[in-house]
C-alpha positions, 0 to 999 in steps of 0.5 A: 248225626254224629256218632257217640264216642266213649273212650275208657282208659285201663291198665290191663294191657291189650290182651287182658282187656280183649279177654274181658271184652270179647264176651261182653255183648253176649252178656249184655244181651242176656242182662238187658232183654231189650237188646238183641245182638244181630252182628258181631265180628272180631278182627284182631283188636276190633269188633264191629257190631249191630244190635237191636234196641227198642225196635231200632238198629244200633251199629258200632265198633270197639277198638281195644288198645294197650291203655284205652278202649274206644267205643263208637256207636251210631244211633238212629235219630229215634234213639239219639234222645237217649245218647247221654244215658247211653254214654253213661252206661257204656262208661260205667259198664266199661270201667267195671269190666276193665278194673284191675282185679 
């Protein structure tokens, strides 16, 4: 199955966007008890991760650029039913994190 790709534009610059996004997976797993982070490795401006949700493993990566953040998720077939909801949540939460304050 094709991965879900969400691109979120921002005006923060790469360093500020990275500062805001680095703790995001840990925060998400505290907010959503069904989400458990199994793997999170940052390499420069990119994080590769695996999370568990509803007994299924979701893998992905986030790349932070000067003007946009690109998130790519690979969902198992069982969770693909929730792909549209997942895209909406990623977009909404991502935009909230990346709004200029």
